[in-house]
C-alpha positions as CSV (number, residue, x, y, z in Angstrom):
1,M,178.5,-65.3,56.3
2,S,181.0,-62.6,55.4
3,A,181.1,-60.4,52.3
4,T,183.4,-57.5,51.5
5,I,182.5,-54.1,50.3
6,T,185.2,-53.0,47.7
7,G,183.6,-49.9,46.5
8,W,180.7,-47.6,46.7
9,S,179.1,-44.5,45.2
10,R,181.7,-42.3,47.0
11,G,181.6,-38.7,46.0
12,S,178.6,-39.4,43.7
13,V,176.4,-36.3,42.8
14,V,173.5,-38.4,44.3
15,A,175.0,-39.8,47.4
16,G,178.2,-38.3,48.7
17,P,178.2,-38.5,52.4
18,D,181.8,-37.5,53.0
19,R,182.9,-35.1,55.6
20,A,182.9,-32.1,53.2
21,A,179.5,-32.8,51.8
22,L,177.9,-33.4,55.1
23,A,178.8,-29.9,56.3
24,S,176.6,-28.3,53.7
25,W,174.0,-31.0,53.2
26,T,170.9,-29.0,54.4
27,P,167.4,-28.9,52.9
28,G,167.0,-26.5,50.0
29,P,164.4,-25.0,47.8
30,V,162.8,-27.8,45.6
31,T,160.1,-25.8,43.9
32,A,162.1,-26.1,40.6
33,L,161.5,-29.7,40.6
34,S,157.7,-29.5,40.3
35,D,155.2,-27.2,38.6
36,R,152.5,-28.2,41.1
37,P,152.0,-27.2,44.8
38,L,154.3,-28.9,47.3
39,P,153.6,-29.6,51.0
40,Y,156.8,-27.6,51.9
41,P,159.2,-25.6,49.8
42,D,162.4,-27.1,50.9
43,A,163.7,-30.6,51.0
44,H,166.9,-32.8,50.8
45,A,166.9,-33.2,46.9
46,V,169.6,-33.1,44.3
47,V,168.1,-30.1,42.5
48,D,170.7,-29.7,39.8
49,F,170.9,-33.4,39.0
50,D,171.0,-34.0,35.1
51,V,171.1,-37.5,33.9
52,R,172.2,-36.4,30.5
53,A,175.2,-34.6,31.9
54,E,176.2,-37.8,33.9
55,L,175.4,-40.4,31.4
56,G,175.0,-38.7,28.0
57,R,171.9,-38.5,25.7
58,R,172.0,-42.1,24.5
59,G,169.5,-44.3,26.3
60,T,168.6,-41.7,28.9
61,S,165.7,-39.9,27.2
62,F,163.0,-42.0,28.9
63,L,164.6,-42.9,32.2
64,D,162.6,-41.6,35.1
65,R,164.5,-39.8,38.1
66,A,164.6,-42.8,40.3
67,T,166.2,-45.0,37.7
68,S,168.6,-42.2,36.6
69,L,169.9,-41.7,40.1
70,A,170.4,-45.5,40.7
71,V,172.3,-46.0,37.3
72,V,174.7,-43.1,38.1
73,A,175.3,-44.5,41.6
74,C,176.0,-47.9,40.1
75,R,178.6,-46.4,37.6
76,D,180.3,-44.6,40.5
77,A,180.4,-47.7,42.7
78,L,181.9,-49.8,39.8
79,A,184.5,-47.1,39.3
80,D,185.4,-46.9,43.0
81,A,186.0,-50.7,43.2
82,G,188.0,-50.6,40.0
83,L,185.6,-53.3,38.8
84,E,185.1,-53.2,35.0
85,P,182.5,-55.6,33.6
86,D,183.7,-57.5,30.6
87,D,183.1,-60.8,28.9
88,T,185.2,-62.6,31.6
89,N,183.1,-61.5,34.5
90,R,179.7,-59.9,33.4
91,D,177.7,-63.2,33.9
92,R,178.8,-63.2,37.6
93,I,178.0,-59.6,38.4
94,G,174.4,-59.0,39.7
95,V,172.3,-56.3,41.1
96,A,170.1,-56.1,44.2
97,L,168.3,-52.8,44.9
98,G,165.9,-51.8,47.6
99,T,162.9,-49.5,47.1
100,T,159.7,-48.5,48.6
101,V,157.4,-48.6,45.5
102,G,159.8,-47.8,42.7
103,S,159.0,-44.4,41.0
104,F,155.8,-43.2,42.5
105,K,155.6,-40.4,40.1
106,S,156.0,-42.7,37.0
107,T,153.3,-45.1,38.3
108,S,150.9,-42.3,39.2
109,E,151.3,-40.4,35.9
110,F,151.1,-43.4,33.8
111,S,148.0,-44.6,35.4
112,L,146.4,-41.1,35.2
113,E,147.2,-41.0,31.5
114,S,145.3,-44.4,31.1
115,K,142.2,-42.8,32.7
116,I,142.1,-39.4,30.9
117,S,143.4,-40.1,27.5
118,E,140.8,-40.7,24.7
119,K,140.0,-44.3,23.9
120,P,141.7,-46.6,23.2
121,Y,143.8,-44.9,26.0
122,L,146.7,-44.0,23.9
123,V,149.4,-43.8,26.6
124,N,153.1,-43.7,25.6
125,P,154.2,-47.3,25.7
126,V,158.0,-46.4,26.1
127,L,157.1,-45.0,29.6
128,F,155.6,-48.3,30.7
129,P,159.0,-49.8,31.9
130,N,159.2,-47.0,34.4
131,T,156.1,-48.2,36.2
132,V,157.5,-51.5,37.3
133,M,159.7,-51.5,40.4
134,N,162.6,-53.4,39.0
135,C,163.2,-50.7,36.4
136,A,166.3,-49.3,38.2
137,A,168.0,-52.7,38.7
138,G,167.1,-53.7,35.1
139,Q,168.3,-50.4,33.5
140,A,171.6,-50.6,35.5
141,A,172.2,-54.1,34.3
142,I,171.5,-53.1,30.7
143,R,173.7,-50.0,30.7
144,F,176.7,-51.9,32.2
145,G,176.1,-55.3,30.6
146,L,175.6,-57.2,33.9
147,R,174.2,-60.6,33.4
148,G,174.2,-61.9,37.0
149,V,171.4,-62.2,39.5
150,N,169.1,-59.2,39.3
151,A,166.6,-58.4,41.9
152,T,164.5,-55.6,43.5
153,V,163.2,-55.8,46.9
154,A,160.4,-53.5,48.2
155,G,161.0,-53.0,51.9
156,G,160.4,-49.4,52.7
157,P,162.7,-48.1,55.4
158,I,164.6,-51.4,55.5
159,G,164.6,-51.9,51.7
160,F,168.5,-51.5,51.7
161,L,169.1,-53.9,54.4
162,I,166.9,-56.6,52.8
163,A,168.7,-56.0,49.5
164,L,172.1,-56.4,51.4
165,R,170.8,-59.7,52.9
166,Y,169.6,-60.9,49.4
167,A,173.0,-60.1,47.9
168,T,175.1,-61.7,50.7
169,N,173.0,-64.9,50.3
170,A,173.6,-64.9,46.6
171,L,177.3,-64.5,47.1
172,E,177.4,-67.2,49.9
173,R,175.6,-69.8,47.6
174,G,177.8,-69.0,44.7
175,Y,175.1,-67.5,42.5
176,A,177.2,-64.5,41.9
177,G,180.8,-63.3,42.2
178,A,180.0,-59.7,42.9
179,M,176.8,-57.7,43.5
180,L,175.9,-54.1,43.2
181,V,173.8,-53.5,46.3
182,G,172.0,-50.3,47.1
183,A,168.8,-48.4,47.0
184,A,167.3,-45.3,45.3
185,E,164.5,-42.8,46.2
186,E,163.5,-39.8,44.1
187,F,162.1,-36.5,45.1
188,S,158.7,-35.8,43.4
189,E,155.6,-34.1,44.4
190,H,153.9,-37.4,44.5
191,R,156.3,-38.7,47.1
192,A,156.4,-35.4,49.1
193,W,152.6,-35.4,49.5
194,A,152.5,-39.1,50.3
195,H,155.1,-38.6,53.0
196,A,153.5,-35.4,54.3
197,L,150.0,-36.9,54.6
198,S,151.0,-40.3,56.0
199,T,153.7,-39.7,58.5
200,T,152.9,-40.3,62.2
201,E,156.1,-38.9,63.6
202,P,155.7,-36.1,66.1
203,K,158.6,-34.2,64.4
204,P,158.5,-35.3,60.9
205,V,161.5,-34.7,58.6
206,S,161.1,-33.6,55.0
207,V,161.2,-36.1,52.2
208,G,164.5,-36.7,50.7
209,E,166.2,-38.3,47.6
210,A,169.3,-40.3,47.3
211,A,170.9,-43.3,45.5
212,V,173.7,-45.1,47.2
213,V,175.3,-48.3,45.9
214,F,178.0,-50.6,47.1
215,V,180.0,-53.3,45.3
216,V,179.9,-56.4,47.5
217,E,182.1,-59.4,46.8
218,A,182.7,-62.8,48.3
219,S,186.3,-63.0,47.4
220,P,187.7,-59.8,46.1
221,A,190.7,-60.4,43.9
222,G,193.1,-57.5,43.6
223,R,190.6,-54.9,45.0
224,S,191.1,-53.2,48.3
225,P,188.5,-54.1,51.0
226,Q,186.7,-51.1,52.5
227,A,184.3,-52.9,55.0
228,D,183.1,-56.4,55.8
229,V,179.4,-57.3,56.0
230,L,179.5,-59.9,58.8
231,A,175.8,-60.6,59.1
232,V,172.4,-59.3,58.1
233,C,169.3,-60.5,59.9
234,T,165.6,-59.7,59.6
235,G,162.6,-60.0,61.9
236,Y,159.0,-59.2,62.4
237,G,157.1,-57.9,65.4
238,P,153.5,-56.9,64.5
239,A,150.9,-55.5,66.9
240,G,153.3,-53.7,69.3
241,G,156.0,-56.3,69.1
242,R,158.6,-54.3,67.1
243,E,160.9,-53.5,70.0
244,R,161.1,-57.2,71.1
245,A,161.6,-58.2,67.4
246,L,164.5,-55.6,67.2
247,R,166.2,-57.0,70.3
248,S,165.9,-60.5,69.1
249,C,167.2,-59.5,65.6
250,T,170.1,-57.7,67.1
251,R,171.2,-60.8,69.2
252,R,170.8,-63.0,66.2
253,A,172.9,-60.7,64.0
254,L,175.7,-60.5,66.7
255,R,175.7,-64.2,67.1
256,A,175.8,-64.9,63.4
257,A,178.7,-62.4,63.0
258,G,180.6,-63.7,66.0
259,V,180.9,-60.2,67.3
260,G,180.4,-59.7,71.1
261,R,178.4,-56.9,72.5
262,E,181.5,-55.2,73.9
263,E,183.0,-55.0,70.3
264,V,180.1,-52.7,69.0
265,V,181.4,-49.1,68.9
266,A,178.6,-47.5,67.0
267,V,175.1,-47.9,65.8
268,V,173.2,-46.4,62.8
269,T,169.5,-46.1,63.2
270,G,166.5,-44.7,61.4
271,E,165.1,-42.1,63.9
272,A,164.5,-38.6,62.9
273,D,166.5,-36.9,65.8
274,E,168.4,-37.5,69.0
275,A,165.3,-37.3,71.1
276,D,163.7,-40.3,69.4
277,E,165.1,-43.6,70.8
278,S,162.5,-45.9,69.7
279,E,165.0,-47.8,67.7
280,Y,168.2,-46.9,69.6
281,Q,167.0,-48.0,73.1
282,P,166.0,-51.6,72.2
283,V,169.5,-52.1,70.5
284,T,171.5,-50.5,73.3
285,G,169.5,-52.6,75.7
286,V,170.9,-55.7,74.1
287,L,174.5,-54.1,74.0
288,G,174.3,-52.9,77.5
289,D,176.0,-49.7,76.6
290,R,175.0,-46.4,74.9
291,V,177.4,-46.4,72.1
292,P,177.5,-43.4,69.7
293,R,174.6,-43.2,67.3
294,L,174.5,-42.0,63.7
295,L,171.2,-40.7,62.3
296,P,171.2,-40.5,58.4
297,R,167.8,-38.9,58.4
298,V,169.2,-35.9,60.1
299,Y,171.5,-35.2,57.1
300,F,169.5,-36.6,54.3
301,G,165.8,-36.4,55.1
302,D,163.5,-39.3,54.8
303,C,165.1,-41.1,52.0
304,G,163.0,-44.4,52.4
305,A,164.8,-47.5,51.3
306,A,168.1,-45.7,50.8
307,T,168.3,-44.8,54.5
308,G,170.2,-47.8,55.6
309,G,172.8,-47.4,52.7
310,L,173.4,-43.8,53.5
311,G,174.1,-45.0,57.1
312,V,176.8,-47.5,55.8
313,G,178.1,-44.6,53.8
314,L,178.5,-42.5,57.0
315,L,180.5,-45.3,58.5
316,L,182.8,-45.6,55.5
317,A,183.3,-41.8,55.5
318,G,184.3,-42.0,59.1
319,H,181.6,-39.4,60.0
320,R,182.0,-37.9,63.5
321,G,185.2,-39.8,63.7
322,I,183.5,-43.1,64.2
323,E,185.6,-45.8,62.5
324,P,184.7,-49.3,63.7
325,S,188.0,-50.7,62.7
326,P,190.0,-52.9,63.2
327,A,188.5,-54.5,66.3
328,G,185.2,-52.9,66.5
329,A,182.0,-53.3,64.6
330,A,178.9,-51.2,63.9
331,L,175.3,-52.1,63.7
332,V,172.9,-50.7,61.1
333,T,169.4,-51.1,62.1
334,G,166.0,-50.4,60.4
335,C,162.2,-50.7,61.2
336,D,159.0,-50.0,59.6
337,D,155.5,-49.0,61.0
338,D,154.2,-52.6,60.5
339,G,156.8,-54.2,62.7
340,A,159.4,-55.4,60.2
341,V,163.0,-55.0,61.5
342,A,166.5,-55.5,60.2
343,V,170.1,-55.4,61.5
344,A,173.4,-55.6,59.7
345,V,176.7,-56.0,61.3
346,I,179.4,-54.0,59.5
347,R,183.3,-53.8,60.2
348,V,185.0,-51.0,58.4
349,V,188.5,-52.0,56.9
350,R,190.9,-49.3,56.2
351,A,193.4,-50.2,53.4
């Protein structure tokens, strides 16, 4: 399997992990995003994001924040790839987005309204689409006229990697010619509290928000490749078997990609800081070498399903001078608390 990234939401207001942006991407005050108490006053959020300024008033009145972020990122990825949907290709362009639970805020508030409103529970029906997890992928397809495969995968921290695997499978089997692949997570008081009350990390990072989307194609015609997705594998190791599952998944991914251990020059993992090697150690145990590591959560906070996509963005941006090209490759890994693991093998291609 091999697919090519030809564009991404580079420089987007919602996900711009380029060198300049990273220098100033620190947690900031988020109290303006909620009129209710928050577990902490600062977080990695795009406080000044305005979907109407980005997309105009038409069709944006009832979009929730997660959907708005995702649609803007899809727009930017299409523009970066130079891929313009029209009647000749729209049936072959699909969307695959990862998520944790969709918009937690939309689901919670719609459910609350159904409990506290007077009978017969007069909730606003136009808000119902925001409560389903595939809202973002569906709205992106509607706005840009994309009629290809459309899917949403709920995978938590490995949501992006599962979406990437789904998309590359669709391309390999000829179900689509191009896929918009990414993930979006919003900041809300609901997500902030859920994260603060459920985390088991000794040094938890604050919740973050981001949307990052890539255009991935099987045979890009006339568009410059930016990276090759050589393989994506998943695994499962419950009841304390996560590290073993991650080692096995890493071996399978390298074998599927045809990449030797000595060719891996960097890994992107989901830990919160350099001291945590719960994910890094099993991977480097397979590689036999402690290659440089990138940690998206250090820069963007806990962005849930978008974490893996932000990691690929760091590779494409050449963060810390790490550019796994032309002979090298990078691993992007992810794990969740229940033992699910995923590994992608990426090779950056400079035009």
